[in-house]
TIBAMAR-112635 format. One record per atom (N, C-alpha, C, O): residue in one letter; chain; atom name; x, y, z. Coordinates in pm, 1 decimal. Last residue first. Layout:
# residues N
> A	A	CA	X	Y	Z
...
***
This chain:
# residues 112
> P	A	N	-1405.4	1488.5	547.5
> P	A	CA	-1442.0	1455.6	701.4
> P	A	C	-1574.2	1339.8	692.7
> P	A	O	-1624.3	1295.3	796.0
> R	A	N	-1214.6	1313.0	327.7
> R	A	CA	-1304.7	1395.2	350.5
> R	A	C	-1358.4	1367.0	457.8
> R	A	O	-1373.4	1249.5	491.2
> S	A	N	-992.6	1149.6	232.2
> S	A	CA	-931.4	1282.7	339.5
> S	A	C	-1076.6	1335.3	380.7
> S	A	O	-1070.6	1410.6	477.9
> L	A	N	-1085.2	957.0	52.4
> L	A	CA	-1010.8	930.5	180.4
> L	A	C	-996.8	1040.1	283.2
> L	A	O	-990.7	1018.1	404.2
> T	A	N	-1202.2	1145.3	-143.3
> T	A	CA	-1259.1	1081.3	-79.4
> T	A	C	-1219.2	1016.7	77.1
> T	A	O	-1286.3	1020.6	180.3
> D	A	N	-946.4	1248.1	-262.8
> D	A	CA	-1086.5	1351.6	-171.0
> D	A	C	-1113.2	1244.4	-94.0
> D	A	O	-1060.3	1234.8	16.7
> S	A	N	-808.6	1039.2	-353.2
> S	A	CA	-765.6	1129.2	-233.4
> S	A	C	-871.5	1221.1	-195.8
> S	A	O	-870.3	1266.8	-81.5
> T	A	N	-939.8	872.1	-497.6
> T	A	CA	-984.8	861.8	-323.7
> T	A	C	-924.7	964.4	-278.4
> T	A	O	-961.9	1005.7	-168.6
> G	A	N	-858.2	789.5	-699.4
> G	A	CA	-942.6	898.5	-711.0
> G	A	C	-1015.9	897.2	-564.8
> G	A	O	-1134.4	920.9	-541.5
> T	A	N	-620.1	606.4	-632.8
> T	A	CA	-580.6	721.7	-722.3
> T	A	C	-732.1	839.0	-721.8
> T	A	O	-713.6	959.0	-742.0
> L	A	N	-773.3	360.6	-475.1
> L	A	CA	-665.7	481.8	-463.3
> L	A	C	-620.6	571.8	-516.9
> L	A	O	-561.4	646.7	-439.3
> A	A	N	-945.4	299.3	-686.6
> A	A	CA	-979.7	353.4	-525.0
> A	A	C	-886.5	456.3	-479.6
> A	A	O	-899.2	576.3	-455.0
> E	A	N	-828.2	235.3	-901.5
> E	A	CA	-936.4	351.2	-929.3
> E	A	C	-969.9	392.2	-770.2
> E	A	O	-1014.2	502.9	-739.5
> D	A	N	-666.2	5.2	-784.6
> D	A	CA	-611.3	133.7	-856.2
> D	A	C	-663.9	268.8	-854.4
> D	A	O	-607.1	374.7	-827.4
> V	A	N	-888.5	-161.9	-736.5
> V	A	CA	-794.4	-95.4	-618.4
> V	A	C	-758.8	29.1	-644.8
> V	A	O	-786.5	132.2	-583.5
> S	A	N	-1189.6	-84.8	-918.0
> S	A	CA	-1044.1	-140.6	-857.0
> S	A	C	-980.0	-96.9	-774.8
> S	A	O	-1006.2	14.1	-728.5
> A	A	N	-1446.9	56.7	-895.2
> A	A	CA	-1427.0	-73.0	-984.1
> A	A	C	-1291.5	-156.7	-970.4
> A	A	O	-1283.2	-274.6	-1004.8
> F	A	N	-1573.3	135.0	-564.7
> F	A	CA	-1463.7	163.3	-677.7
> F	A	C	-1462.6	23.0	-779.0
> F	A	O	-1475.9	-92.3	-737.8
> S	A	N	-1821.4	278.3	-388.9
> S	A	CA	-1758.1	162.2	-440.4
> S	A	C	-1673.5	200.9	-551.0
> S	A	O	-1703.7	294.8	-624.6
> P	A	N	-1879.8	423.8	-66.8
> P	A	CA	-1855.8	452.9	-173.2
> P	A	C	-1754.9	305.0	-252.0
> P	A	O	-1658.9	246.9	-201.3
> V	A	N	-2119.3	430.6	190.9
> V	A	CA	-2015.1	391.3	150.8
> V	A	C	-1988.0	387.8	-34.7
> V	A	O	-2075.4	351.2	-113.2
> T	A	N	-2394.2	534.7	141.5
> T	A	CA	-2295.7	591.1	229.1
> T	A	C	-2162.8	573.2	201.7
> T	A	O	-2086.8	669.0	187.3
> L	A	N	-2550.3	422.2	-87.4
> L	A	CA	-2506.9	601.4	-125.9
> L	A	C	-2440.2	628.0	14.4
> L	A	O	-2418.4	748.2	29.8
> S	A	N	-2478.0	170.5	-41.6
> S	A	CA	-2406.6	275.8	-169.6
> S	A	C	-2443.5	367.2	-147.1
> S	A	O	-2364.2	452.1	-188.0
> V	A	N	-2678.8	137.5	119.2
> V	A	CA	-2546.8	134.6	169.5
> V	A	C	-2473.6	212.5	76.7
> V	A	O	-2411.5	313.0	111.5
> G	A	N	-2952.2	77.7	63.2
> G	A	CA	-2884.0	220.7	104.2
> G	A	C	-2732.0	228.0	118.4
> G	A	O	-2676.2	337.4	128.3
> T	A	N	-3043.8	-177.2	35.0
> T	A	CA	-3025.2	-142.9	145.3
> T	A	C	-2996.4	50.1	177.7
> T	A	O	-3016.1	118.8	277.9
> L	A	N	-3021.2	-189.4	-247.1
> L	A	CA	-3117.5	-189.7	-196.5
> L	A	C	-3157.4	-134.6	-41.1
> L	A	O	-3258.3	-73.9	-5.4
> D	A	N	-2723.4	-144.2	-282.9
> D	A	CA	-2857.9	-59.4	-298.8
> D	A	C	-2978.5	-76.0	-272.0
> D	A	O	-3053.0	22.0	-271.1
> L	A	N	-2627.6	-419.7	-163.5
> L	A	CA	-2577.9	-239.2	-104.7
> L	A	C	-2658.0	-158.2	-137.7
> L	A	O	-2692.3	-78.8	-50.2
> I	A	N	-2743.3	-612.6	-277.2
> I	A	CA	-2767.8	-550.0	-181.2
> I	A	C	-2764.0	-410.0	-132.6
> I	A	O	-2843.2	-327.3	-87.4
> R	A	N	-2625.7	-522.0	-579.7
> R	A	CA	-2766.8	-503.3	-554.3
> R	A	C	-2824.0	-514.1	-388.9
> R	A	O	-2923.2	-448.9	-356.4
> R	A	N	-2350.9	-620.0	-482.1
> R	A	CA	-2393.9	-459.3	-537.3
> R	A	C	-2552.9	-440.2	-482.7
> R	A	O	-2593.9	-374.6	-386.9
> V	A	N	-2404.4	-908.0	-431.8
> V	A	CA	-2353.3	-804.2	-359.2
> V	A	C	-2398.0	-641.8	-352.4
> V	A	O	-2451.0	-571.9	-266.1
> A	A	N	-2471.9	-919.6	-707.1
> A	A	CA	-2528.5	-959.3	-618.7
> A	A	C	-2536.9	-881.6	-507.0
> A	A	O	-2630.2	-807.9	-475.1
> P	A	N	-2191.0	-847.6	-832.1
> P	A	CA	-2330.4	-803.9	-893.1
> P	A	C	-2462.0	-839.2	-778.2
> P	A	O	-2554.3	-757.8	-782.7
> A	A	N	-1938.1	-772.2	-635.1
> A	A	CA	-2023.1	-876.9	-702.0
> A	A	C	-2137.2	-826.2	-758.6
> A	A	O	-2176.7	-728.5	-694.8
> P	A	N	-1781.2	-480.6	-590.6
> P	A	CA	-1878.6	-560.5	-546.7
> P	A	C	-1943.0	-652.7	-636.6
> P	A	O	-2010.7	-599.6	-724.6
> A	A	N	-1521.2	-342.4	-635.5
> A	A	CA	-1554.3	-428.5	-720.1
> A	A	C	-1676.9	-523.4	-652.4
> A	A	O	-1662.4	-645.0	-665.0
> I	A	N	-1440.1	-240.0	-310.4
> I	A	CA	-1374.0	-264.1	-427.2
> I	A	C	-1437.3	-352.1	-500.9
> I	A	O	-1428.2	-465.4	-453.7
> L	A	N	-1537.1	47.6	-119.5
> L	A	CA	-1570.9	-84.8	-142.1
> L	A	C	-1511.5	-108.3	-278.8
> L	A	O	-1521.8	-19.7	-363.6
> G	A	N	-1399.4	211.1	168.1
> G	A	CA	-1447.6	225.5	56.9
> G	A	C	-1456.3	46.7	-1.2
> G	A	O	-1402.6	-49.9	53.0
> V	A	N	-1425.9	434.5	451.0
> V	A	CA	-1405.5	303.3	415.5
> V	A	C	-1458.9	280.9	244.5
> V	A	O	-1560.1	340.7	208.0
> S	A	N	-1199.4	647.8	647.4
> S	A	CA	-1328.1	618.2	566.1
> S	A	C	-1328.4	458.3	532.0
> S	A	O	-1248.3	376.5	577.2
> G	A	N	-1113.9	855.5	905.6
> G	A	CA	-1083.0	788.1	825.0
> G	A	C	-1196.0	707.8	741.4
> G	A	O	-1304.8	716.7	798.3
> E	A	N	-1153.5	1016.5	1164.6
> E	A	CA	-1138.6	1098.3	1053.2
> E	A	C	-1081.0	1002.0	945.0
> E	A	O	-991.7	1055.3	879.1
> V	A	N	-1245.0	843.8	1363.9
> V	A	CA	-1078.4	851.0	1362.1
> V	A	C	-1045.8	916.5	1241.0
> V	A	O	-934.0	897.2	1193.3
> Q	A	N	-1478.5	803.2	1327.9
> Q	A	CA	-1430.8	869.5	1463.3
> Q	A	C	-1300.5	860.1	1443.4
> Q	A	O	-1237.6	875.1	1548.1
> R	A	N	-1483.5	676.3	1066.4
> R	A	CA	-1547.7	796.0	1074.3
> R	A	C	-1496.5	881.1	1236.6
> R	A	O	-1483.7	1003.2	1245.5
> T	A	N	-1447.8	405.5	1162.5
> T	A	CA	-1309.5	489.1	1075.7
> T	A	C	-1366.3	618.4	1078.3
> T	A	O	-1276.0	699.8	1098.1
> E	A	N	-1670.8	352.6	1257.9
> E	A	CA	-1550.9	357.1	1348.0
> E	A	C	-1450.4	436.5	1303.7
> E	A	O	-1380.6	514.3	1368.7
> R	A	N	-1860.7	356.2	1070.0
> R	A	CA	-1853.1	449.9	1171.2
> R	A	C	-1735.8	455.5	1251.0
> R	A	O	-1703.7	559.3	1308.9
> Y	A	N	-1785.3	151.4	897.6
> Y	A	CA	-1775.4	309.0	868.1
> Y	A	C	-1792.3	406.9	966.9
> Y	A	O	-1749.6	522.0	957.8
> A	A	N	-1776.6	-61.1	1059.9
> A	A	CA	-1653.5	13.0	1010.8
> A	A	C	-1674.9	147.5	972.6
> A	A	O	-1603.2	242.4	1004.2
> R	A	N	-2088.0	-83.3	1042.6
> R	A	CA	-2006.8	-61.1	1160.5
> R	A	C	-1847.6	8.4	1159.8
> R	A	O	-1807.5	99.5	1232.3
> L	A	N	-2110.7	-123.0	787.5
> L	A	CA	-2152.6	14.2	848.2
> L	A	C	-2104.1	37.5	950.3
> L	A	O	-2068.9	151.6	980.2
> I	A	N	-2018.5	-393.1	759.5
> I	A	CA	-1949.3	-253.5	695.4
> I	A	C	-2001.0	-123.0	733.4
> I	A	O	-1936.5	-20.4	711.5
> I	A	N	-2147.3	-502.5	933.6
> I	A	CA	-2029.7	-487.8	937.5
> I	A	C	-1935.8	-380.4	876.0
> I	A	O	-1837.3	-315.9	912.0
> N	A	N	-2402.5	-512.5	805.3
> N	A	CA	-2370.2	-433.8	962.4
> N	A	C	-2213.3	-435.8	973.5
> N	A	O	-2166.4	-343.2	1039.7
> I	A	N	-2339.5	-678.7	595.6
> I	A	CA	-2420.0	-506.9	579.4
> I	A	C	-2385.6	-417.0	705.0
> I	A	O	-2353.6	-298.3	710.2
> G	A	N	-2309.2	-888.1	697.2
> G	A	CA	-2183.9	-822.2	646.1
> G	A	C	-2250.3	-659.9	634.0
> G	A	O	-2198.1	-553.0	665.6
> S	A	N	-2569.3	-920.0	828.2
> S	A	CA	-2428.7	-934.3	883.3
> S	A	C	-2360.3	-880.5	840.0
> S	A	O	-2309.7	-795.4	913.2
> S	A	N	-2711.4	-959.4	582.0
> S	A	CA	-2754.1	-838.5	661.7
> S	A	C	-2618.5	-811.5	757.8
> S	A	O	-2567.4	-699.7	763.4
> D	A	N	-2545.2	-1112.1	342.4
> D	A	CA	-2651.4	-1110.2	426.2
> D	A	C	-2642.6	-947.4	542.2
> D	A	O	-2557.7	-858.5	548.7
> M	A	N	-2367.9	-1166.8	44.3
> M	A	CA	-2378.7	-1110.6	166.0
> M	A	C	-2489.8	-1091.4	241.6
> M	A	O	-2561.9	-1021.4	170.5
> F	A	N	-2190.9	-1343.6	-210.0
> F	A	CA	-2325.7	-1342.1	-107.8
> F	A	C	-2312.7	-1272.8	38.4
> F	A	O	-2252.0	-1325.5	131.6
> P	A	N	-1951.1	-1352.3	-343.5
> P	A	CA	-2079.6	-1375.3	-415.7
> P	A	C	-2214.3	-1363.4	-327.8
> P	A	O	-2326.8	-1373.5	-376.7
> V	A	N	-1676.6	-1237.6	-311.9
> V	A	CA	-1796.6	-1255.9	-203.5
> V	A	C	-1933.1	-1239.8	-295.1
> V	A	O	-2000.3	-1137.7	-310.3
> A	A	N	-1447.2	-1095.5	-450.1
> A	A	CA	-1473.0	-1261.2	-429.1
> A	A	C	-1542.9	-1314.4	-337.2
> A	A	O	-1507.1	-1415.2	-276.3
> S	A	N	-1494.5	-820.5	-456.0
> S	A	CA	-1509.1	-902.8	-598.0
> S	A	C	-1489.5	-1050.2	-574.7
> S	A	O	-1511.4	-1128.4	-667.2
> L	A	N	-1420.2	-638.5	-234.1
> L	A	CA	-1561.0	-751.2	-245.2
> L	A	C	-1550.5	-875.5	-366.9
> L	A	O	-1591.8	-991.3	-360.0
> D	A	N	-1191.1	-534.8	-82.2
> D	A	CA	-1224.5	-585.1	-175.3
> D	A	C	-1314.7	-687.4	-174.6
> D	A	O	-1298.2	-799.9	-127.6
> L	A	N	-1180.2	-241.6	104.7
> L	A	CA	-1244.9	-413.6	119.0
> L	A	C	-1303.7	-433.4	-2.2
> L	A	O	-1411.2	-388.6	-42.1
> L	A	N	-1000.3	-43.3	270.4
> L	A	CA	-1054.6	-40.2	105.0
> L	A	C	-1073.7	-216.8	122.2
> L	A	O	-982.8	-295.3	149.0
> L	A	N	-1016.9	181.7	525.2
> L	A	CA	-1012.8	52.3	494.0
> L	A	C	-1063.5	49.0	304.0
> L	A	O	-1139.2	123.2	241.4
> H	A	N	-822.2	431.4	682.1
> H	A	CA	-881.7	392.7	562.3
> H	A	C	-902.8	254.2	506.4
> H	A	O	-810.6	206.3	440.4
> R	A	N	-634.2	418.6	927.5
> R	A	CA	-799.9	499.5	940.4
> R	A	C	-861.9	459.2	792.0
> R	A	O	-984.8	458.4	799.5
> R	A	N	-469.8	204.8	1068.6
> R	A	CA	-510.0	244.3	921.4
> R	A	C	-648.4	297.7	950.6
> R	A	O	-747.9	235.3	987.7
> G	A	N	-362.9	186.1	1328.8
> G	A	CA	-343.3	307.6	1256.3
> G	A	C	-361.1	328.8	1110.7
> G	A	O	-309.2	415.2	1040.0
> H	A	N	-455.5	-26.9	1492.4
> H	A	CA	-325.3	-45.3	1415.2
> H	A	C	-261.5	86.1	1314.7
> H	A	O	-156.7	88.5	1250.2
> H	A	N	-691.4	-6.7	1456.1
> H	A	CA	-612.1	-0.1	1587.5
> H	A	C	-462.5	14.1	1590.7
> H	A	O	-382.4	56.4	1674.1
> V	A	N	-764.0	-39.1	1208.9
> V	A	CA	-808.5	61.1	1296.4
> V	A	C	-717.3	102.7	1392.7
> V	A	O	-673.4	216.3	1411.0
> Q	A	N	-696.0	-374.5	1229.6
> Q	A	CA	-645.7	-246.1	1128.9
> Q	A	C	-671.7	-120.9	1183.0
> Q	A	O	-562.7	-75.3	1217.5
> N	A	N	-893.6	-447.5	1398.8
> N	A	CA	-719.7	-435.5	1435.9
> N	A	C	-650.6	-367.6	1340.1
> N	A	O	-548.8	-304.3	1367.8
> A	A	N	-1097.3	-382.6	1268.4
> A	A	CA	-1103.3	-323.1	1388.8
> A	A	C	-929.9	-334.9	1468.8
> A	A	O	-873.1	-265.3	1552.9
> L	A	N	-1090.7	-585.5	1075.3
> L	A	CA	-1103.6	-449.0	1064.5
> L	A	C	-1066.6	-362.1	1173.8
> L	A	O	-997.4	-263.2	1149.5
> H	A	N	-1111.7	-839.9	1230.7
> H	A	CA	-977.7	-789.9	1174.6
> H	A	C	-989.1	-677.8	1099.5
> H	A	O	-884.0	-654.2	1039.9
> H	A	N	-1339.8	-835.4	1378.9
> H	A	CA	-1218.6	-815.2	1457.0
> H	A	C	-1103.7	-766.7	1360.9
> H	A	O	-1020.5	-681.0	1390.9
> H	A	N	-1508.1	-832.2	1139.5
> H	A	CA	-1540.0	-729.7	1232.3
> H	A	C	-1410.0	-686.9	1298.0
> H	A	O	-1362.7	-573.2	1295.8
> L	A	N	-1439.9	-1092.3	1029.2
> L	A	CA	-1419.8	-963.1	979.2
> L	A	C	-1424.0	-852.3	1030.2
> L	A	O	-1354.4	-761.8	984.1
> E	A	N	-1586.0	-1238.8	1222.9
> E	A	CA	-1429.1	-1241.7	1226.6
> E	A	C	-1370.3	-1136.6	1112.6
> E	A	O	-1251.1	-1106.2	1117.8
> T	A	N	-1825.3	-1186.2	1223.9
> T	A	CA	-1769.5	-1147.4	1342.1
> T	A	C	-1606.2	-1130.2	1314.8
> T	A	O	-1527.5	-1047.6	1361.0
> A	A	N	-1904.2	-1272.8	964.6
> A	A	CA	-1903.9	-1159.3	972.8
> A	A	C	-1798.0	-1079.8	1105.5
> A	A	O	-1729.5	-977.7	1101.4
> T	A	N	-1915.0	-1559.1	923.4
> T	A	CA	-1809.6	-1523.2	885.9
> T	A	C	-1782.6	-1341.8	934.6
> T	A	O	-1670.6	-1291.0	939.2
> D	A	N	-2184.3	-1637.5	979.7
> D	A	CA	-2077.3	-1699.1	1038.8
> D	A	C	-1948.6	-1648.7	1023.4
> D	A	O	-1862.9	-1686.8	1103.2
> V	A	N	-2342.8	-1452.0	878.9
> V	A	CA	-2354.7	-1468.5	999.3
> V	A	C	-2218.9	-1544.5	1044.1
> V	A	O	-2155.8	-1504.9	1142.1
> D	A	N	-2168.2	-1345.0	587.4
> D	A	CA	-2264.1	-1398.1	647.8
> D	A	C	-2251.4	-1398.9	805.2
> D	A	O	-2151.7	-1347.5	855.8
> L	A	N	-2013.9	-1412.7	303.4
> L	A	CA	-1999.7	-1266.4	409.8
> L	A	C	-2147.0	-1275.8	508.8
> L	A	O	-2232.9	-1191.9	481.7
> F	A	N	-1854.2	-1626.5	133.4
> F	A	CA	-1976.6	-1556.6	178.6
> F	A	C	-1949.4	-1501.0	304.0
> F	A	O	-1872.5	-1542.4	390.7
> G	A	N	-1531.7	-1580.4	10.4
> G	A	CA	-1633.0	-1617.0	11.0
> G	A	C	-1760.9	-1551.6	57.7
> G	A	O	-1781.5	-1433.7	28.8
> K	A	N	-1319.2	-1317.6	72.7
> K	A	CA	-1344.1	-1385.2	-1.5
> K	A	C	-1445.4	-1495.0	54.9
> K	A	O	-1436.6	-1496.7	177.6
> V	A	N	-1170.0	-968.3	75.1
> V	A	CA	-1269.8	-1079.0	152.9
> V	A	C	-1318.9	-1160.6	34.3
> V	A	O	-1352.7	-1112.1	-73.7
> V	A	N	-909.0	-816.9	164.6
> V	A	CA	-942.0	-859.1	25.3
> V	A	C	-1048.3	-981.9	109.2
> V	A	O	-1005.2	-1065.9	188.2
> V	A	N	-820.2	-491.4	238.2
> V	A	CA	-873.0	-606.3	307.3
> V	A	C	-945.5	-677.3	223.0
> V	A	O	-1052.0	-625.8	188.8
> L	A	N	-580.6	-263.6	266.6
> L	A	CA	-641.6	-324.3	149.1
> L	A	C	-686.2	-472.8	203.8
> L	A	O	-602.6	-562.6	213.1
> A	A	N	-566.4	25.5	444.0
> A	A	CA	-535.8	-102.5	447.1
> A	A	C	-638.0	-179.6	340.9
> A	A	O	-758.5	-154.9	337.1
> V	A	N	-365.8	323.9	498.7
> V	A	CA	-462.6	236.5	440.7
> V	A	C	-445.3	88.3	445.9
> V	A	O	-335.6	32.6	451.2
> D	A	N	-155.4	469.7	629.9
> D	A	CA	-309.7	465.0	716.4
> D	A	C	-382.7	420.6	610.6
> D	A	O	-491.9	477.4	609.4
> E	A	N	33.4	430.2	482.3
> E	A	CA	61.3	344.1	599.0
> E	A	C	-83.5	343.7	663.1
> E	A	O	-128.1	251.0	730.7
> R	A	N	2.8	407.9	116.2
> R	A	CA	-14.6	486.5	214.8
> R	A	C	-15.7	398.0	376.3
> R	A	O	-75.9	290.7	373.5
> P	A	N	54.1	209.1	-73.0
> P	A	CA	139.9	347.2	-65.6
> P	A	C	127.9	428.2	40.3
> P	A	O	214.3	510.9	69.6
> M	A	N	94.2	-115.6	-1.4
> M	A	CA	7.3	-14.9	-1.0
> M	A	C	84.0	96.9	-27.9
> M	A	O	203.0	79.9	-1.6
***
């Protein structure tokens, strides 16, 4: 990663009640170690339930407390649909690629 305050987290498999707690602990650990900006690569997540949505929103709230941000990378179509239906996509930005997130988020990663 080009910046020490950015963490790229690649999520693979179902993001549901069985995996959400582990992801939350990992994200909280990243923030604890000074990575205020979390980029979640969701390209390998074929399914996400409300537990996954809650983890994304919780990470969003926690990073905002330390003037950070959350960005989602390449959510699969089914996951994108869930994000859109629940309104999460209005709050948490999505990007087509890691490069787009890193280059196009200078203002996103620094906005209050």
